PDB file of N, H, CA, C and O in Angstrom:
ATOM      1  N   UNK A   1      -2.765  39.076 -55.315  1.00  0.00           N
ATOM      2  CA  UNK A   1      -2.439  40.424 -55.027  1.00  0.00           C
ATOM      3  C   UNK A   1      -1.663  40.509 -53.726  1.00  0.00           C
ATOM      4  O   UNK A   1      -2.169  40.082 -52.688  1.00  0.00           O
ATOM      5  N   UNK A   2      -0.511  41.020 -53.744  1.00  0.00           N
ATOM      6  H   UNK A   2      -0.100  41.367 -54.587  1.00  0.00           H
ATOM      7  CA  UNK A   2       0.333  41.219 -52.528  1.00  0.00           C
ATOM      8  C   UNK A   2      -0.255  42.433 -51.769  1.00  0.00           C
ATOM      9  O   UNK A   2      -0.619  43.424 -52.402  1.00  0.00           O
ATOM     10  N   UNK A   3      -0.352  42.372 -50.424  1.00  0.00           N
ATOM     11  H   UNK A   3      -0.056  41.567 -49.909  1.00  0.00           H
ATOM     12  CA  UNK A   3      -0.796  43.528 -49.742  1.00  0.00           C
ATOM     13  C   UNK A   3       0.327  44.602 -49.590  1.00  0.00           C
ATOM     14  O   UNK A   3       1.495  44.263 -49.399  1.00  0.00           O
ATOM     15  N   UNK A   4      -0.055  45.880 -49.678  1.00  0.00           N
ATOM     16  H   UNK A   4      -1.003  46.155 -49.833  1.00  0.00           H
ATOM     17  CA  UNK A   4       1.003  46.898 -49.654  1.00  0.00           C
ATOM     18  C   UNK A   4       1.740  47.125 -48.391  1.00  0.00           C
ATOM     19  O   UNK A   4       2.626  47.981 -48.405  1.00  0.00           O
ATOM     20  N   UNK A   5       1.475  46.422 -47.218  1.00  0.00           N
ATOM     21  H   UNK A   5       0.756  45.727 -47.207  1.00  0.00           H
ATOM     22  CA  UNK A   5       2.022  46.778 -45.997  1.00  0.00           C
ATOM     23  C   UNK A   5       3.476  46.041 -45.865  1.00  0.00           C
ATOM     24  O   UNK A   5       4.164  46.209 -44.858  1.00  0.00           O
ATOM     25  N   UNK A   6       3.872  45.260 -46.889  1.00  0.00           N
ATOM     26  H   UNK A   6       3.314  45.123 -47.707  1.00  0.00           H
ATOM     27  CA  UNK A   6       5.252  44.635 -46.760  1.00  0.00           C
ATOM     28  C   UNK A   6       5.287  43.365 -45.926  1.00  0.00           C
ATOM     29  O   UNK A   6       6.345  42.832 -45.592  1.00  0.00           O
ATOM     30  N   UNK A   7       4.080  42.902 -45.604  1.00  0.00           N
ATOM     31  H   UNK A   7       3.220  43.335 -45.875  1.00  0.00           H
ATOM     32  CA  UNK A   7       4.035  41.672 -44.666  1.00  0.00           C
ATOM     33  C   UNK A   7       4.270  40.392 -45.430  1.00  0.00           C
ATOM     34  O   UNK A   7       4.549  39.324 -44.886  1.00  0.00           O
ATOM     35  N   UNK A   8       4.128  40.590 -46.838  1.00  0.00           N
ATOM     36  H   UNK A   8       3.902  41.458 -47.280  1.00  0.00           H
ATOM     37  CA  UNK A   8       4.300  39.234 -47.594  1.00  0.00           C
ATOM     38  C   UNK A   8       3.018  38.514 -47.804  1.00  0.00           C
ATOM     39  O   UNK A   8       2.963  37.552 -48.570  1.00  0.00           O
ATOM     40  N   UNK A   9       1.943  38.967 -47.122  1.00  0.00           N
ATOM     41  H   UNK A   9       1.988  39.749 -46.501  1.00  0.00           H
ATOM     42  CA  UNK A   9       0.610  38.308 -47.230  1.00  0.00           C
ATOM     43  C   UNK A   9       0.047  38.624 -48.661  1.00  0.00           C
ATOM     44  O   UNK A   9       0.345  39.626 -49.312  1.00  0.00           O
ATOM     45  N   UNK A  10      -0.781  37.662 -49.046  1.00  0.00           N
ATOM     46  H   UNK A  10      -1.023  36.848 -48.517  1.00  0.00           H
ATOM     47  CA  UNK A  10      -1.434  37.736 -50.368  1.00  0.00           C
ATOM     48  C   UNK A  10      -2.882  37.681 -50.293  1.00  0.00           C
ATOM     49  O   UNK A  10      -3.385  36.771 -49.633  1.00  0.00           O
ATOM     50  N   UNK A  11      -3.624  38.533 -50.880  1.00  0.00           N
ATOM     51  H   UNK A  11      -3.215  39.272 -51.416  1.00  0.00           H
ATOM     52  CA  UNK A  11      -5.134  38.379 -50.924  1.00  0.00           C
ATOM     53  C   UNK A  11      -5.535  37.695 -52.206  1.00  0.00           C
ATOM     54  O   UNK A  11      -5.065  38.053 -53.286  1.00  0.00           O
ATOM     55  N   UNK A  12      -6.384  36.735 -52.093  1.00  0.00           N
ATOM     56  H   UNK A  12      -6.766  36.445 -51.215  1.00  0.00           H
ATOM     57  CA  UNK A  12      -6.874  35.989 -53.258  1.00  0.00           C
ATOM     58  C   UNK A  12      -8.360  36.161 -53.117  1.00  0.00           C
ATOM     59  O   UNK A  12      -8.987  36.012 -52.068  1.00  0.00           O
ATOM     60  N   UNK A  13      -8.880  36.507 -54.346  1.00  0.00           N
ATOM     61  H   UNK A  13      -8.371  36.628 -55.198  1.00  0.00           H
ATOM     62  CA  UNK A  13     -10.320  36.724 -54.574  1.00  0.00           C
ATOM     63  C   UNK A  13     -10.835  35.655 -55.537  1.00  0.00           C
ATOM     64  O   UNK A  13     -10.220  35.339 -56.555  1.00  0.00           O
ATOM     65  N   UNK A  14     -11.986  35.121 -55.164  1.00  0.00           N
ATOM     66  H   UNK A  14     -12.486  35.378 -54.337  1.00  0.00           H
ATOM     67  CA  UNK A  14     -12.653  34.110 -56.017  1.00  0.00           C
ATOM     68  C   UNK A  14     -14.130  34.495 -56.338  1.00  0.00           C
ATOM     69  O   UNK A  14     -14.792  35.069 -55.474  1.00  0.00           O
ATOM     70  N   UNK A  15     -14.639  34.209 -57.497  1.00  0.00           N
ATOM     71  H   UNK A  15     -14.100  33.743 -58.199  1.00  0.00           H
ATOM     72  CA  UNK A  15     -16.004  34.448 -57.690  1.00  0.00           C
ATOM     73  C   UNK A  15     -16.584  33.306 -58.609  1.00  0.00           C
ATOM     74  O   UNK A  15     -15.849  32.591 -59.290  1.00  0.00           O
ATOM     75  N   UNK A  16     -17.817  33.200 -58.582  1.00  0.00           N
ATOM     76  H   UNK A  16     -18.414  33.781 -58.028  1.00  0.00           H
ATOM     77  CA  UNK A  16     -18.419  32.054 -59.461  1.00  0.00           C
ATOM     78  C   UNK A  16     -19.799  32.617 -59.945  1.00  0.00           C
ATOM     79  O   UNK A  16     -20.394  33.538 -59.385  1.00  0.00           O
ATOM     80  N   UNK A  17     -20.204  31.988 -60.986  1.00  0.00           N
ATOM     81  H   UNK A  17     -19.721  31.240 -61.441  1.00  0.00           H
ATOM     82  CA  UNK A  17     -21.488  32.337 -61.622  1.00  0.00           C
ATOM     83  C   UNK A  17     -22.637  31.961 -60.558  1.00  0.00           C
ATOM     84  O   UNK A  17     -22.604  30.900 -59.935  1.00  0.00           O
ATOM     85  N   UNK A  18     -23.632  32.896 -60.407  1.00  0.00           N
ATOM     86  H   UNK A  18     -23.659  33.758 -60.914  1.00  0.00           H
ATOM     87  CA  UNK A  18     -24.671  32.514 -59.591  1.00  0.00           C
ATOM     88  C   UNK A  18     -25.437  31.246 -59.948  1.00  0.00           C
ATOM     89  O   UNK A  18     -25.754  31.055 -61.122  1.00  0.00           O
ATOM     90  N   UNK A  19     -25.755  30.354 -58.978  1.00  0.00           N
ATOM     91  H   UNK A  19     -25.497  30.509 -58.025  1.00  0.00           H
ATOM     92  CA  UNK A  19     -26.440  29.154 -59.256  1.00  0.00           C
ATOM     93  C   UNK A  19     -25.574  27.967 -59.795  1.00  0.00           C
ATOM     94  O   UNK A  19     -26.112  26.897 -60.079  1.00  0.00           O
ATOM     95  N   UNK A  20     -24.284  28.158 -59.927  1.00  0.00           N
ATOM     96  H   UNK A  20     -23.847  29.027 -59.696  1.00  0.00           H
ATOM     97  CA  UNK A  20     -23.372  27.141 -60.370  1.00  0.00           C
ATOM     98  C   UNK A  20     -22.888  26.342 -59.303  1.00  0.00           C
ATOM     99  O   UNK A  20     -23.059  26.681 -58.132  1.00  0.00           O
ATOM    100  N   UNK A  21     -22.197  25.130 -59.683  1.00  0.00           N
ATOM    101  H   UNK A  21     -22.058  24.855 -60.635  1.00  0.00           H
ATOM    102  CA  UNK A  21     -21.651  24.242 -58.704  1.00  0.00           C
ATOM    103  C   UNK A  21     -20.406  24.957 -58.116  1.00  0.00           C
ATOM    104  O   UNK A  21     -20.026  24.705 -56.973  1.00  0.00           O
ATOM    105  N   UNK A  22     -19.833  25.773 -58.844  1.00  0.00           N
ATOM    106  H   UNK A  22     -20.142  25.978 -59.773  1.00  0.00           H
ATOM    107  CA  UNK A  22     -18.668  26.533 -58.331  1.00  0.00           C
ATOM    108  C   UNK A  22     -19.112  27.503 -57.197  1.00  0.00           C
ATOM    109  O   UNK A  22     -18.385  27.683 -56.220  1.00  0.00           O
ATOM    110  N   UNK A  23     -20.289  28.114 -57.336  1.00  0.00           N
ATOM    111  H   UNK A  23     -20.879  27.968 -58.130  1.00  0.00           H
ATOM    112  CA  UNK A  23     -20.821  29.024 -56.321  1.00  0.00           C
ATOM    113  C   UNK A  23     -21.058  28.104 -54.977  1.00  0.00           C
ATOM    114  O   UNK A  23     -20.736  28.509 -53.860  1.00  0.00           O
ATOM    115  N   UNK A  24     -21.623  26.899 -55.200  1.00  0.00           N
ATOM    116  H   UNK A  24     -21.885  26.571 -56.107  1.00  0.00           H
ATOM    117  CA  UNK A  24     -21.974  26.030 -54.059  1.00  0.00           C
ATOM    118  C   UNK A  24     -20.705  25.690 -53.376  1.00  0.00           C
ATOM    119  O   UNK A  24     -20.693  25.687 -52.145  1.00  0.00           O
ATOM    120  N   UNK A  25     -19.542  25.377 -54.103  1.00  0.00           N
ATOM    121  H   UNK A  25     -19.551  25.379 -55.103  1.00  0.00           H
ATOM    122  CA  UNK A  25     -18.260  25.006 -53.539  1.00  0.00           C
ATOM    123  C   UNK A  25     -17.651  26.189 -52.791  1.00  0.00           C
ATOM    124  O   UNK A  25     -17.124  25.958 -51.703  1.00  0.00           O
ATOM    125  N   UNK A  26     -17.671  27.388 -53.253  1.00  0.00           N
ATOM    126  H   UNK A  26     -18.099  27.576 -54.137  1.00  0.00           H
ATOM    127  CA  UNK A  26     -17.243  28.622 -52.613  1.00  0.00           C
ATOM    128  C   UNK A  26     -17.982  28.822 -51.358  1.00  0.00           C
ATOM    129  O   UNK A  26     -17.339  29.077 -50.339  1.00  0.00           O
ATOM    130  N   UNK A  27     -19.273  28.732 -51.322  1.00  0.00           N
ATOM    131  H   UNK A  27     -19.795  28.525 -52.149  1.00  0.00           H
ATOM    132  CA  UNK A  27     -20.094  28.851 -50.131  1.00  0.00           C
ATOM    133  C   UNK A  27     -19.651  27.841 -49.051  1.00  0.00           C
ATOM    134  O   UNK A  27     -19.534  28.191 -47.877  1.00  0.00           O
ATOM    135  N   UNK A  28     -19.414  26.615 -49.456  1.00  0.00           N
ATOM    136  H   UNK A  28     -19.510  26.330 -50.410  1.00  0.00           H
ATOM    137  CA  UNK A  28     -18.984  25.506 -48.558  1.00  0.00           C
ATOM    138  C   UNK A  28     -17.581  25.950 -47.950  1.00  0.00           C
ATOM    139  O   UNK A  28     -17.371  25.819 -46.744  1.00  0.00           O
ATOM    140  N   UNK A  29     -16.703  26.436 -48.746  1.00  0.00           N
ATOM    141  H   UNK A  29     -16.874  26.542 -49.725  1.00  0.00           H
ATOM    142  CA  UNK A  29     -15.419  26.835 -48.221  1.00  0.00           C
ATOM    143  C   UNK A  29     -15.464  27.998 -47.290  1.00  0.00           C
ATOM    144  O   UNK A  29     -14.667  28.084 -46.356  1.00  0.00           O
ATOM    145  N   UNK A  30     -16.402  28.914 -47.531  1.00  0.00           N
ATOM    146  H   UNK A  30     -17.049  28.843 -48.290  1.00  0.00           H
ATOM    147  CA  UNK A  30     -16.699  30.163 -46.672  1.00  0.00           C
ATOM    148  C   UNK A  30     -17.189  29.655 -45.383  1.00  0.00           C
ATOM    149  O   UNK A  30     -16.814  30.183 -44.336  1.00  0.00           O
ATOM    150  N   UNK A  31     -18.034  28.628 -45.396  1.00  0.00           N
ATOM    151  H   UNK A  31     -18.339  28.199 -46.247  1.00  0.00           H
ATOM    152  CA  UNK A  31     -18.705  28.202 -44.156  1.00  0.00           C
ATOM    153  C   UNK A  31     -17.636  27.587 -43.278  1.00  0.00           C
ATOM    154  O   UNK A  31     -17.713  27.722 -42.057  1.00  0.00           O
ATOM    155  N   UNK A  32     -16.609  26.895 -43.858  1.00  0.00           N
ATOM    156  H   UNK A  32     -16.546  26.785 -44.850  1.00  0.00           H
ATOM    157  CA  UNK A  32     -15.542  26.383 -43.009  1.00  0.00           C
ATOM    158  C   UNK A  32     -14.770  27.465 -42.311  1.00  0.00           C
ATOM    159  O   UNK A  32     -14.431  27.306 -41.139  1.00  0.00           O
ATOM    160  N   UNK A  33     -14.488  28.510 -42.945  1.00  0.00           N
ATOM    161  H   UNK A  33     -14.763  28.639 -43.898  1.00  0.00           H
ATOM    162  CA  UNK A  33     -13.788  29.643 -42.414  1.00  0.00           C
ATOM    163  C   UNK A  33     -14.604  30.298 -41.327  1.00  0.00           C
ATOM    164  O   UNK A  33     -14.046  30.590 -40.269  1.00  0.00           O
ATOM    165  N   UNK A  34     -15.835  30.541 -41.504  1.00  0.00           N
ATOM    166  H   UNK A  34     -16.288  30.304 -42.363  1.00  0.00           H
ATOM    167  CA  UNK A  34     -16.739  31.124 -40.528  1.00  0.00           C
ATOM    168  C   UNK A  34     -16.850  30.279 -39.303  1.00  0.00           C
ATOM    169  O   UNK A  34     -16.845  30.781 -38.179  1.00  0.00           O
ATOM    170  N   UNK A  35     -16.954  28.941 -39.529  1.00  0.00           N
ATOM    171  H   UNK A  35     -16.959  28.534 -40.442  1.00  0.00           H
ATOM    172  CA  UNK A  35     -17.082  28.150 -38.322  1.00  0.00           C
ATOM    173  C   UNK A  35     -15.844  28.013 -37.573  1.00  0.00           C
ATOM    174  O   UNK A  35     -15.905  27.821 -36.359  1.00  0.00           O
ATOM    175  N   UNK A  36     -14.641  28.099 -38.220  1.00  0.00           N
ATOM    176  H   UNK A  36     -14.592  28.255 -39.206  1.00  0.00           H
ATOM    177  CA  UNK A  36     -13.302  28.120 -37.542  1.00  0.00           C
ATOM    178  C   UNK A  36     -13.241  29.503 -36.699  1.00  0.00           C
ATOM    179  O   UNK A  36     -12.768  29.490 -35.562  1.00  0.00           O
ATOM    180  N   UNK A  37     -13.706  30.634 -37.254  1.00  0.00           N
ATOM    181  H   UNK A  37     -14.090  30.644 -38.177  1.00  0.00           H
ATOM    182  CA  UNK A  37     -13.608  31.830 -36.640  1.00  0.00           C
ATOM    183  C   UNK A  37     -14.518  31.941 -35.365  1.00  0.00           C
ATOM    184  O   UNK A  37     -14.150  32.504 -34.335  1.00  0.00           O
ATOM    185  N   UNK A  38     -15.732  31.353 -35.536  1.00  0.00           N
ATOM    186  H   UNK A  38     -16.031  30.895 -36.373  1.00  0.00           H
ATOM    187  CA  UNK A  38     -16.657  31.273 -34.397  1.00  0.00           C
ATOM    188  C   UNK A  38     -16.115  30.409 -33.341  1.00  0.00           C
ATOM    189  O   UNK A  38     -16.309  30.763 -32.178  1.00  0.00           O
ATOM    190  N   UNK A  39     -15.459  29.317 -33.577  1.00  0.00           N
ATOM    191  H   UNK A  39     -15.302  29.030 -34.522  1.00  0.00           H
ATOM    192  CA  UNK A  39     -14.880  28.456 -32.646  1.00  0.00           C
ATOM    193  C   UNK A  39     -13.713  29.085 -31.847  1.00  0.00           C
ATOM    194  O   UNK A  39     -13.492  28.866 -30.656  1.00  0.00           O
ATOM    195  N   UNK A  40     -12.997  29.892 -32.656  1.00  0.00           N
ATOM    196  H   UNK A  40     -13.177  30.070 -33.623  1.00  0.00           H
ATOM    197  CA  UNK A  40     -11.846  30.559 -31.971  1.00  0.00           C
ATOM    198  C   UNK A  40     -12.453  31.647 -31.062  1.00  0.00           C
ATOM    199  O   UNK A  40     -11.862  31.922 -30.018  1.00  0.00           O
ATOM    200  N   UNK A  41     -13.541  32.253 -31.374  1.00  0.00           N
ATOM    201  H   UNK A  41     -14.022  32.029 -32.221  1.00  0.00           H
ATOM    202  CA  UNK A  41     -14.092  33.394 -30.537  1.00  0.00           C
ATOM    203  C   UNK A  41     -14.665  32.734 -29.371  1.00  0.00           C
ATOM    204  O   UNK A  41     -14.542  33.297 -28.283  1.00  0.00           O
ATOM    205  N   UNK A  42     -15.305  31.562 -29.452  1.00  0.00           N
ATOM    206  H   UNK A  42     -15.404  31.105 -30.336  1.00  0.00           H
ATOM    207  CA  UNK A  42     -15.944  30.909 -28.262  1.00  0.00           C
ATOM    208  C   UNK A  42     -14.758  30.442 -27.363  1.00  0.00           C
ATOM    209  O   UNK A  42     -14.858  30.565 -26.143  1.00  0.00           O
ATOM    210  N   UNK A  43     -13.676  29.927 -27.911  1.00  0.00           N
ATOM    211  H   UNK A  43     -13.594  29.827 -28.902  1.00  0.00           H
ATOM    212  CA  UNK A  43     -12.551  29.450 -27.067  1.00  0.00           C
ATOM    213  C   UNK A  43     -11.984  30.636 -26.294  1.00  0.00           C
ATOM    214  O   UNK A  43     -11.704  30.547 -25.099  1.00  0.00           O
ATOM    215  N   UNK A  44     -11.807  31.847 -27.072  1.00  0.00           N
ATOM    216  H   UNK A  44     -12.035  31.919 -28.043  1.00  0.00           H
ATOM    217  CA  UNK A  44     -11.275  33.029 -26.381  1.00  0.00           C
ATOM    218  C   UNK A  44     -12.139  33.461 -25.257  1.00  0.00           C
ATOM    219  O   UNK A  44     -11.638  33.767 -24.176  1.00  0.00           O
ATOM    220  N   UNK A  45     -13.464  33.502 -25.475  1.00  0.00           N
ATOM    221  H   UNK A  45     -13.871  33.254 -26.353  1.00  0.00           H
ATOM    222  CA  UNK A  45     -14.455  33.833 -24.438  1.00  0.00           C
ATOM    223  C   UNK A  45     -14.436  32.862 -23.207  1.00  0.00           C
ATOM    224  O   UNK A  45     -14.625  33.286 -22.066  1.00  0.00           O
ATOM    225  N   UNK A  46     -14.214  31.628 -23.467  1.00  0.00           N
ATOM    226  H   UNK A  46     -14.061  31.283 -24.394  1.00  0.00           H
ATOM    227  CA  UNK A  46     -14.205  30.726 -22.475  1.00  0.00           C
ATOM    228  C   UNK A  46     -12.926  30.851 -21.587  1.00  0.00           C
ATOM    229  O   UNK A  46     -12.935  30.671 -20.369  1.00  0.00           O
ATOM    230  N   UNK A  47     -11.854  31.169 -22.305  1.00  0.00           N
ATOM    231  H   UNK A  47     -11.846  31.314 -23.294  1.00  0.00           H
ATOM    232  CA  UNK A  47     -10.544  31.464 -21.574  1.00  0.00           C
ATOM    233  C   UNK A  47     -10.619  32.637 -20.737  1.00  0.00           C
ATOM    234  O   UNK A  47      -9.986  32.693 -19.683  1.00  0.00           O
ATOM    235  N   UNK A  48     -11.449  33.695 -21.195  1.00  0.00           N
ATOM    236  H   UNK A  48     -11.963  33.649 -22.051  1.00  0.00           H
ATOM    237  CA  UNK A  48     -11.560  34.940 -20.437  1.00  0.00           C
ATOM    238  C   UNK A  48     -12.434  34.833 -19.274  1.00  0.00           C
ATOM    239  O   UNK A  48     -12.407  35.741 -18.443  1.00  0.00           O
ATOM    240  N   UNK A  49     -13.256  33.765 -19.106  1.00  0.00           N
ATOM    241  H   UNK A  49     -13.279  33.028 -19.781  1.00  0.00           H
ATOM    242  CA  UNK A  49     -14.044  33.521 -18.038  1.00  0.00           C
ATOM    243  C   UNK A  49     -15.462  34.174 -18.251  1.00  0.00           C
ATOM    244  O   UNK A  49     -16.259  34.180 -17.313  1.00  0.00           O
ATOM    245  N   UNK A  50     -15.777  34.705 -19.430  1.00  0.00           N
ATOM    246  H   UNK A  50     -15.130  34.701 -20.192  1.00  0.00           H
ATOM    247  CA  UNK A  50     -16.998  35.389 -19.759  1.00  0.00           C
ATOM    248  C   UNK A  50     -18.148  34.315 -20.126  1.00  0.00           C
ATOM    249  O   UNK A  50     -19.275  34.700 -20.438  1.00  0.00           O
TER     250      UNK A  50
END
């Protein structure tokens, strides 16, 4: 789904049946994103001296 702001960005949505291997895989992928965001936030905080 293209976003309506004209940026050319695309939103992709995924779902999986509860308790399935696909659900486990999606949770693993989500944890990678969350970990990267947390690392970015920590680096920004360190750069700001807080």
